[in-house]
VEXDREN-2710 file (C-alpha; in Angstrom, 1 decimal):
% VEXDREN-2710
k/r/px/py/pz
1/MET/-50.2/-85.8/68.6
2/LYS/-46.5/-86.8/68.7
3/PHE/-43.8/-84.3/67.8
4/THR/-40.1/-85.0/67.1
5/LEU/-37.5/-82.2/67.3
6/ARG/-34.3/-82.5/65.3
7/ALA/-31.3/-80.2/64.9
8/VAL/-29.5/-80.3/61.5
9/ALA/-26.3/-78.4/60.8
10/VAL/-26.1/-77.0/57.3
11/ALA/-23.2/-75.0/56.2
12/GLY/-22.6/-73.6/59.7
13/SER/-26.3/-72.7/60.2
14/ALA/-28.8/-74.2/62.7
15/ALA/-32.0/-75.5/61.2
16/LEU/-34.9/-76.6/63.3
17/LEU/-37.1/-79.1/61.6
18/LEU/-40.6/-79.6/63.0
19/ALA/-42.1/-82.7/61.7
20/GLY/-45.6/-83.9/62.4
21/SER/-48.6/-85.0/60.6
22/GLY/-46.4/-85.6/57.6
23/VAL/-45.5/-81.8/57.3
24/THR/-41.9/-80.5/57.6
25/ALA/-41.1/-76.7/58.2
26/ASP/-37.6/-75.3/57.7
27/ILE/-36.5/-72.3/59.8
28/ALA/-33.3/-70.7/58.6
29/ALA/-31.2/-68.5/60.8
30/ALA/-28.3/-66.3/59.9
31/GLY/-24.9/-67.7/60.9
32/PRO/-22.0/-65.7/62.3
33/SER/-21.1/-64.3/58.9
34/GLY/-24.6/-62.7/58.3
35/ALA/-24.7/-64.3/54.8
36/ALA/-28.0/-65.5/53.5
37/ALA/-28.7/-69.2/53.6
38/PRO/-28.7/-71.2/50.4
39/GLY/-31.7/-70.3/48.2
40/ILE/-32.1/-66.8/49.7
41/GLN/-31.0/-63.8/47.5
42/ALA/-29.5/-60.7/49.1
43/PRO/-31.6/-57.6/48.4
44/ALA/-29.5/-55.5/46.0
45/THR/-29.9/-51.7/45.4
46/ALA/-29.2/-49.8/42.2
47/THR/-28.6/-46.1/41.9
48/ALA/-27.8/-44.0/38.8
49/THR/-26.8/-40.5/37.8
50/LEU/-26.9/-38.7/34.5
51/ALA/-25.1/-35.6/33.4
52/PRO/-25.9/-33.3/31.8
53/SER/-29.6/-33.7/31.8
54/THR/-30.2/-31.2/28.9
55/VAL/-28.1/-31.4/25.7
56/THR/-28.1/-30.2/22.1
57/PHE/-28.2/-33.0/19.5
58/GLY/-24.7/-34.5/19.1
59/GLN/-23.6/-33.9/22.6
60/LYS/-22.8/-36.8/24.9
61/VAL/-24.6/-37.7/28.1
62/VAL/-22.8/-39.9/30.7
63/VAL/-25.0/-42.3/32.6
64/SER/-23.4/-43.9/35.6
65/GLY/-24.8/-46.7/37.7
66/GLN/-23.8/-48.3/41.0
67/LEU/-24.9/-51.6/42.6
68/THR/-24.7/-52.3/46.3
69/ALA/-25.8/-55.4/48.3
70/PRO/-25.5/-56.7/51.9
71/SER/-22.2/-58.3/52.7
72/GLY/-21.4/-59.4/56.2
73/LEU/-22.7/-57.0/58.7
74/SER/-22.7/-54.1/56.2
75/THR/-23.8/-53.2/52.7
76/GLY/-21.2/-52.5/50.1
77/PRO/-20.5/-52.3/46.3
78/VAL/-20.9/-55.3/44.1
79/ALA/-18.0/-55.9/41.7
80/GLY/-18.2/-57.8/38.5
81/ALA/-22.0/-57.6/38.2
82/LYS/-23.6/-57.5/34.7
83/ALA/-25.4/-54.2/34.0
84/TYR/-27.6/-52.9/31.1
85/LEU/-28.5/-49.4/30.1
86/GLN/-32.2/-49.1/29.3
87/HIS/-34.1/-46.4/27.6
88/LEU/-37.8/-45.3/27.6
89/ALA/-38.8/-43.2/24.6
90/VAL/-41.4/-40.4/24.8
91/GLY/-44.8/-41.9/24.3
92/SER/-43.7/-45.5/25.0
93/THR/-44.3/-47.8/27.9
94/VAL/-41.6/-50.3/27.1
95/TRP/-38.1/-50.1/28.3
96/ASP/-35.5/-51.2/25.7
97/HIS/-31.8/-51.5/25.7
98/ALA/-30.3/-48.1/24.8
99/VAL/-29.4/-48.1/21.1
100/GLY/-25.7/-48.6/20.5
101/THR/-24.9/-49.8/24.0
102/HIS/-23.9/-53.2/25.3
103/TYR/-23.9/-54.8/28.8
104/LYS/-21.0/-54.0/31.1
105/HIS/-19.6/-55.3/34.3
106/THR/-19.2/-53.2/37.4
107/ASP/-15.8/-52.2/38.6
108/SER/-14.3/-52.7/42.1
109/ASN/-16.5/-49.9/43.3
110/GLY/-19.6/-51.4/41.9
111/ARG/-19.8/-48.7/39.3
112/VAL/-20.5/-48.8/35.6
113/HIS/-20.6/-46.0/33.0
114/TRP/-22.0/-45.3/29.5
115/GLY/-21.6/-42.4/27.1
116/VAL/-24.6/-41.9/24.8
117/LYS/-25.8/-39.2/22.4
118/PRO/-29.5/-39.0/22.7
119/ALA/-31.6/-37.9/19.7
120/ASN/-34.8/-37.3/21.5
121/ASN/-36.2/-36.6/24.9
122/GLY/-36.5/-39.8/27.1
123/ARG/-35.5/-41.6/30.2
124/PHE/-32.6/-43.8/31.1
125/ARG/-32.2/-46.3/33.9
126/VAL/-29.6/-49.0/34.8
127/TYR/-30.7/-52.6/35.2
128/PHE/-28.7/-55.3/37.1
129/PRO/-30.1/-58.8/36.5
130/ALA/-30.4/-61.2/39.5
131/SER/-27.6/-63.6/40.4
132/ALA/-27.5/-66.6/42.7
133/ALA/-26.4/-64.4/45.6
134/ARG/-28.6/-61.3/45.1
135/SER/-31.8/-60.0/43.6
136/GLN/-32.2/-58.0/40.5
137/ALA/-32.0/-54.2/40.9
138/THR/-33.1/-51.3/38.8
139/SER/-32.3/-47.7/39.3
140/ALA/-34.8/-44.9/39.3
141/PRO/-35.4/-43.4/35.8
142/LEU/-33.6/-40.2/34.9
143/LEU/-34.9/-37.7/32.4
144/VAL/-32.8/-36.3/29.6
145/GLN/-34.0/-33.6/27.2
146/VAL/-32.7/-32.7/23.8
147/HIS/-32.5/-29.5/21.8
148/PRO/-32.3/-30.2/18.1
149/LEU/-29.3/-28.7/16.2
150/ILE/-30.1/-26.2/13.5
151/LYS/-27.1/-25.9/11.1
152/LEU/-27.0/-22.9/8.8
153/ARG/-25.0/-22.7/5.6
154/ASN/-22.5/-19.9/5.9
155/LEU/-23.7/-16.6/4.4
156/THR/-21.9/-13.3/4.9
157/THR/-23.2/-11.1/2.1
158/ALA/-26.5/-10.7/0.3
159/PRO/-27.2/-8.4/-2.7
160/THR/-29.9/-5.8/-2.3
161/LEU/-33.2/-6.2/-4.2
162/THR/-32.3/-9.8/-5.0
163/LYS/-33.6/-13.0/-3.5
164/THR/-30.9/-14.8/-1.6
165/PRO/-31.5/-18.2/0.1
166/ILE/-30.7/-19.0/3.7
167/LEU/-30.2/-22.7/3.7
168/GLY/-29.9/-25.2/6.5
169/ARG/-30.9/-28.5/8.1
170/VAL/-32.2/-29.8/11.4
171/ARG/-30.4/-32.6/13.2
172/PRO/-31.7/-35.1/14.0
173/GLN/-33.5/-35.2/10.7
174/LEU/-36.8/-33.6/11.7
175/ASP/-39.6/-32.1/9.7
176/GLY/-42.0/-29.4/10.8
177/VAL/-42.3/-25.6/10.8
178/LEU/-39.3/-23.3/11.4
179/TYR/-39.3/-19.6/11.8
180/LEU/-36.8/-17.0/10.4
181/GLN/-36.2/-14.1/12.7
182/ARG/-34.4/-10.8/12.0
183/PHE/-32.9/-8.5/14.7
184/ARG/-33.9/-4.9/14.4
185/ASP/-34.9/-2.1/16.8
186/GLY/-33.3/-4.0/19.7
187/ALA/-35.5/-7.2/19.4
188/TRP/-36.0/-10.3/17.3
189/HIS/-38.9/-10.2/14.8
190/ARG/-40.4/-12.9/12.7
191/ALA/-39.3/-12.6/9.0
192/GLY/-40.7/-15.7/7.5
193/ASN/-41.5/-19.4/8.0
194/ALA/-40.6/-22.6/6.2
195/THR/-41.3/-26.3/6.5
196/ALA/-38.4/-28.7/6.8
197/ASN/-38.4/-31.6/4.4
198/LYS/-36.2/-34.5/5.5
199/GLY/-34.5/-32.1/7.8
200/LYS/-33.6/-29.6/5.1
201/PHE/-35.1/-26.1/4.8
202/SER/-34.7/-22.8/2.9
203/PHE/-35.7/-19.2/3.5
204/SER/-35.4/-16.3/1.1
205/ILE/-34.3/-12.8/2.0
206/SER/-34.2/-9.7/-0.2
207/PRO/-32.5/-6.8/1.5
208/ALA/-34.0/-3.4/0.6
209/ALA/-30.9/-1.4/1.5
210/LEU/-27.3/-1.7/2.2
211/GLY/-26.2/-2.4/5.8
212/LYS/-25.6/-5.0/8.4
213/LEU/-28.3/-7.6/9.0
214/LYS/-28.7/-10.3/11.7
215/TYR/-30.9/-13.5/11.1
216/ARG/-31.5/-16.7/13.1
217/VAL/-33.8/-19.7/12.7
218/VAL/-36.1/-21.0/15.5
219/ARG/-37.8/-24.3/16.0
220/HIS/-40.5/-24.6/18.7
221/HIS/-40.7/-27.5/21.1
222/ASP/-42.6/-30.7/20.5
223/ALA/-43.3/-33.8/22.6
224/ALA/-39.9/-35.3/21.8
225/HIS/-37.7/-32.2/21.7
226/LEU/-37.1/-28.9/23.4
227/SER/-37.2/-25.7/21.4
228/THR/-34.0/-24.6/19.7
229/ILE/-32.4/-21.5/18.1
230/SER/-29.7/-21.5/15.5
231/ARG/-26.5/-19.4/15.6
232/VAL/-26.8/-15.9/14.3
233/LEU/-26.0/-15.1/10.7
234/ASN/-24.3/-11.7/10.4
235/ILE/-25.0/-10.7/6.8
236/THR/-23.9/-7.6/5.0
237/ALA/-26.3/-6.4/2.4
238/VAL/-24.3/-5.3/-0.6
239/HIS/-25.2/-4.0/-4.0
240/ARG/-26.8/-6.6/-6.3
241/THR/-25.2/-7.6/-9.5
242/LEU/-26.5/-5.3/-12.2
243/GLN/-26.7/-6.4/-15.9
244/TYR/-28.1/-5.0/-19.1
245/GLY/-31.9/-4.4/-18.6
246/ALA/-31.8/-4.0/-14.8
247/VAL/-33.9/-1.2/-13.4
248/GLY/-33.8/0.4/-9.9
249/PRO/-32.4/3.1/-7.6
250/ASP/-29.1/1.2/-7.4
251/VAL/-28.7/1.6/-11.2
252/LEU/-28.9/5.3/-10.8
253/ALA/-26.4/5.1/-7.9
254/LEU/-24.0/3.3/-10.2
255/TRP/-24.5/5.9/-12.9
256/LYS/-23.8/8.7/-10.5
257/ARG/-20.6/7.1/-9.2
258/LEU/-19.2/6.4/-12.6
259/LYS/-20.1/9.9/-13.8
260/GLN/-18.2/11.2/-10.8
261/LEU/-15.2/9.2/-11.8
262/HIS/-15.4/10.7/-15.4
263/TYR/-16.6/7.6/-17.2
264/ASP/-18.8/8.1/-20.3
265/VAL/-22.2/7.0/-18.9
266/GLY/-24.6/8.8/-21.2
267/PRO/-27.8/10.5/-20.0
268/LYS/-29.1/10.1/-16.4
269/SER/-31.1/6.9/-16.1
270/HIS/-32.6/4.3/-13.7
271/SER/-32.2/1.7/-16.5
272/TYR/-29.0/-0.3/-17.2
273/GLY/-28.6/0.3/-20.9
274/TRP/-25.7/0.0/-23.4
275/ASP/-24.1/3.3/-22.3
276/LEU/-23.8/1.9/-18.7
277/VAL/-22.6/-1.5/-19.9
278/HIS/-19.7/0.1/-21.8
279/ALA/-19.0/2.5/-18.9
280/VAL/-18.7/-0.4/-16.5
281/THR/-16.5/-2.3/-19.1
282/ALA/-14.1/0.7/-19.2
283/PHE/-14.1/0.8/-15.4
284/GLU/-13.3/-3.0/-15.3
285/LYS/-10.4/-2.5/-17.8
286/VAL/-8.9/0.3/-15.7
287/ASN/-9.3/-1.7/-12.5
288/ARG/-8.1/-5.0/-13.9
289/LEU/-11.4/-6.8/-13.3
290/ASN/-13.2/-9.3/-15.4
291/LYS/-14.4/-7.4/-18.5
292/ASP/-18.1/-8.4/-18.8
293/GLY/-20.0/-5.1/-18.4
294/ASP/-21.8/-6.4/-15.3
295/ALA/-21.6/-4.5/-12.0
296/GLY/-21.0/-7.3/-9.6
297/LEU/-19.6/-7.4/-6.2
298/ALA/-16.0/-6.8/-7.4
299/VAL/-17.1/-3.7/-9.3
300/TRP/-19.0/-2.3/-6.3
301/LYS/-16.0/-2.8/-4.0
302/LYS/-13.7/-1.1/-6.4
303/LEU/-16.0/1.8/-6.8
304/SER/-15.1/2.8/-3.3
305/HIS/-11.3/2.8/-3.9
306/PRO/-10.8/2.8/-7.7
307/ARG/-7.7/3.0/-9.8
308/ARG/-7.6/6.3/-11.7
309/PRO/-6.1/6.5/-15.2
310/HIS/-3.6/9.3/-15.8
311/LEU/-2.8/11.3/-18.9
312/LYS/0.6/10.7/-20.5
313/HIS/0.3/13.8/-22.7
314/PRO/-1.8/16.5/-20.9
315/ILE/-2.7/19.6/-22.9
316/SER/-3.0/22.7/-20.9
317/SER/-6.1/24.1/-22.7
318/GLY/-8.8/22.6/-24.8
319/TYR/-9.5/19.0/-25.6
320/GLY/-7.1/16.2/-26.3
321/VAL/-7.5/12.4/-27.0
322/GLU/-5.3/9.6/-25.7
323/VAL/-5.8/6.0/-26.8
324/ASN/-4.3/3.4/-24.4
325/ILE/-4.0/0.2/-26.4
326/PRO/-3.0/-2.2/-23.5
327/LYS/-6.0/-1.0/-21.4
328/GLN/-8.3/-0.6/-24.4
329/ILE/-9.6/2.7/-23.2
330/LEU/-9.9/6.1/-24.8
331/LEU/-9.3/9.2/-22.6
332/ILE/-10.6/12.7/-23.5
333/SER/-8.8/15.4/-21.7
334/LYS/-10.0/18.9/-21.0
335/ASN/-7.6/21.6/-19.9
336/GLY/-5.0/19.1/-18.9
337/LYS/-7.2/16.8/-16.9
338/VAL/-9.1/13.5/-17.6
339/TRP/-12.6/14.6/-18.6
340/ARG/-14.1/11.3/-20.0
341/ILE/-13.1/7.7/-20.0
342/LEU/-14.5/5.6/-22.9
343/ASP/-14.6/1.9/-23.7
344/THR/-12.8/1.2/-27.0
345/SER/-11.6/-1.6/-29.2
346/THR/-8.4/-1.2/-31.4
347/ALA/-6.7/-3.5/-33.9
348/GLY/-7.1/-7.2/-33.3
349/GLY/-3.7/-8.3/-34.5
350/TYR/-5.1/-10.7/-37.0
351/TYR/-4.5/-10.9/-40.8
352/TYR/-7.1/-9.7/-43.3
353/THR/-7.4/-8.8/-47.0
354/ASN/-7.0/-5.0/-47.5
355/SER/-8.6/-2.8/-50.1
356/GLN/-5.8/-3.7/-52.6
357/GLY/-6.5/-7.4/-52.2
358/GLN/-3.3/-8.0/-50.1
359/SER/-2.9/-9.7/-46.8
360/GLU/-2.4/-7.2/-44.0
361/LYS/-2.1/-7.4/-40.2
362/ALA/-4.6/-5.5/-38.2
363/VAL/-2.5/-2.9/-36.3
364/THR/-3.4/0.4/-34.8
365/PRO/-0.6/3.0/-35.5
366/VAL/1.0/4.4/-32.5
367/GLY/2.4/7.9/-32.1
368/HIS/1.2/11.6/-32.0
369/PHE/-1.5/12.5/-34.5
370/SER/-4.3/15.0/-34.8
371/ILE/-7.9/15.0/-36.2
372/GLN/-7.4/15.8/-39.9
373/TYR/-10.9/15.6/-41.3
374/LYS/-14.3/14.2/-40.4
375/LEU/-17.3/12.7/-42.2
376/THR/-20.9/12.7/-41.0
377/GLY/-23.4/9.9/-40.9
378/TRP/-22.6/6.4/-42.2
379/VAL/-19.5/6.2/-44.4
380/LYS/-19.0/3.1/-46.6
381/SER/-15.5/1.8/-47.0
382/LYS/-14.1/-1.2/-48.7
383/LEU/-13.7/-2.8/-45.3
384/GLY/-17.1/-1.9/-43.9
385/GLU/-19.3/1.0/-42.7
386/LEU/-18.0/3.6/-40.3
387/TYR/-20.3/5.8/-38.2
388/TYR/-19.3/9.5/-38.0
389/PRO/-15.5/8.8/-38.5
390/SER/-12.9/11.3/-37.3
391/TYR/-9.7/10.5/-39.2
392/PHE/-6.4/11.1/-37.4
393/THR/-4.2/9.9/-40.3
394/ASN/-4.4/10.4/-44.0
395/THR/-4.3/6.7/-44.6
396/GLY/-7.8/5.9/-43.3
397/TYR/-7.4/5.4/-39.6
398/ALA/-10.2/7.0/-37.6
399/ILE/-12.1/7.1/-34.4
400/HIS/-15.6/5.9/-35.3
401/GLY/-18.8/4.1/-34.3
402/GLU/-19.9/0.8/-35.8
403/GLY/-23.1/-1.2/-36.2
404/ASP/-26.5/-0.1/-34.8
405/GLY/-25.2/0.5/-31.3
406/ASN/-27.3/-2.2/-29.8
407/ASP/-24.8/-5.0/-29.8
408/TYR/-22.1/-5.4/-27.2
409/GLY/-20.0/-7.2/-29.8
410/GLU/-19.6/-4.1/-32.0
411/VAL/-17.3/-2.6/-29.4
412/PRO/-16.1/-5.8/-27.7
413/PRO/-13.9/-5.6/-24.6
414/VAL/-10.9/-6.9/-26.5
415/PRO/-9.0/-5.7/-29.6
416/ALA/-11.1/-6.5/-32.6
417/SER/-10.8/-3.8/-35.4
418/HIS/-8.8/-3.7/-38.6
419/GLY/-6.8/-0.8/-37.1
420/CYS/-9.3/2.0/-36.3
421/VAL/-10.4/3.0/-32.9
422/ARG/-13.9/1.9/-32.2
423/ILE/-16.2/3.5/-29.7
424/THR/-20.0/3.2/-29.4
425/ASN/-22.3/5.1/-31.7
426/ASN/-23.8/7.0/-28.7
427/ALA/-20.3/8.1/-27.6
428/VAL/-19.4/9.2/-31.1
429/LEU/-22.4/11.6/-31.2
430/ARG/-21.6/12.9/-27.7
431/TYR/-18.1/14.0/-28.6
432/TYR/-18.0/14.3/-32.4
433/TYR/-18.9/18.0/-32.4
434/LYS/-17.3/18.9/-29.1
435/ALA/-14.0/17.0/-28.6
436/PHE/-13.2/15.4/-32.0
437/THR/-12.8/18.7/-33.8
438/ASP/-10.2/19.3/-36.6
439/GLY/-6.8/19.7/-35.1
440/THR/-7.5/17.9/-31.8
441/SER/-4.4/16.2/-30.6
442/VAL/-4.5/12.4/-30.6
443/TRP/-1.9/10.3/-28.9
444/VAL/-2.0/6.5/-29.5
445/TYR/0.3/4.4/-27.3
END
C-alpha cells in the first residue's frame, strides 16, 4: 500500500493528513496560543450562588452566576456571554425560565445577577448557551425554601363574653388548615383552627375575663412551603358593650360601679333593664359622652376616672333637689352631699297650645323653689297624664313620671317636656316618699 504524507498550515497550526485507500484523517494540534482549532469549542464552567437560601414570602433572593472558560494557557472569566436563570418547581422535572426574569450578559468578571421573590420552595440554576468558541454550561442547582407570610388585621382590644373575629390572609394565596394559638402559663396552646379560603381566614375569640391576651396563627409545612408563624397579637380584653336586655356578671359589675358613684340604678340585678339604661344615660350626660344608654368602651373607660357633678346649693341637713338643665340631670342631695344622680328631661323649647288654647313656648322655670304639694298615682291634666307629680310651683310645674316606664322615649336623653321635670316612673316611686316631701328645696338652673 502506498502512503503520502502532506503538511498543511492552517491558521498557524500544523495538520498532518494521512491519505490512503481513499480515507483522510485530520490531526489538530494546539498552536502557540493554546486556542482551540476551528470547529472545537472550549469547555466552559458555570458556577452559581444564592442568598439567602430561606426567605419569607415577599423577600428577595439574589442569584449570582459566573462563567469561566480556557483562554490561552489559563482559565478565566467570560465577558459578554448570554445567561438565563432557570427554575425547577417542587414536583416538576422540567427546568423553566424563572418567572419575571430575562436573559442577561455577563460583566467583565464573567458574572451575572438576578433578584427574584420566590413564592414556593424550588431550585434555581444559571444556564449559559453554547457559542462558537465555547460549550454550553449549567451551574449546579441551588435550593431555596419559602415561609408563607401570615398577615393579621390589627386588633388591640376585644370585649369580654362577646365573639370577636381575628382576621387575616396567607401570602402567597394558599388554602389549607391554620391554627390559632394562645399564650398562657408560659407556653403556646392551641385555641382553634380554621381553613383558609383563597388565602383568607377568620378565627373567633370570646375572652372570659378582663386582662392581657396573646394570640398567634400557625401554618404547618407542606411540600411546597416551610411552616410559618404570624406575628403576635397583643389584645386587651375589655368590658363588652352592654345594652338593654344584656345579662351577666359584667352587668352586675356595672350596676355596682354606678351605685358607688351615686347614680340611680334601682335594685341589684344581673340584667340590663330600664333603670340601668337611664343610670348609664345620666353618667354619659355628666361625662360628655354619646347619650345612648349603652355601656360601651367609652363608658367603661370613664368609669375608672369619671367626672363628678357638684352641688351648687348644698343644704346642710336633710334632702334637697337640684335640676341642671344644660346637663339634663337631677341631683338629690343628702346632708349637703350628692346622694343620687338621675336622668331627666326638661322643657323642649318648642311651641305648643296650652290649656287656655294659646301658643306657649315649652320652658322650665329657673330659680329657687320648694315642693308645695303632691298627688299620688296617675293625675290627668289638659296636657297629659302625670305619674306621682311633686309640684314645685303653684302654676303646675312638677317633678313627675310619665308613660308606662317601659319606653326610653318617655324620658329621652334630650329636653322634651312642656316644662315639667320628667324622671322615670321607677325613680319617682323610689324618692316620692323619701326625698320629694313637702317643703323640700328645689333649685332649677
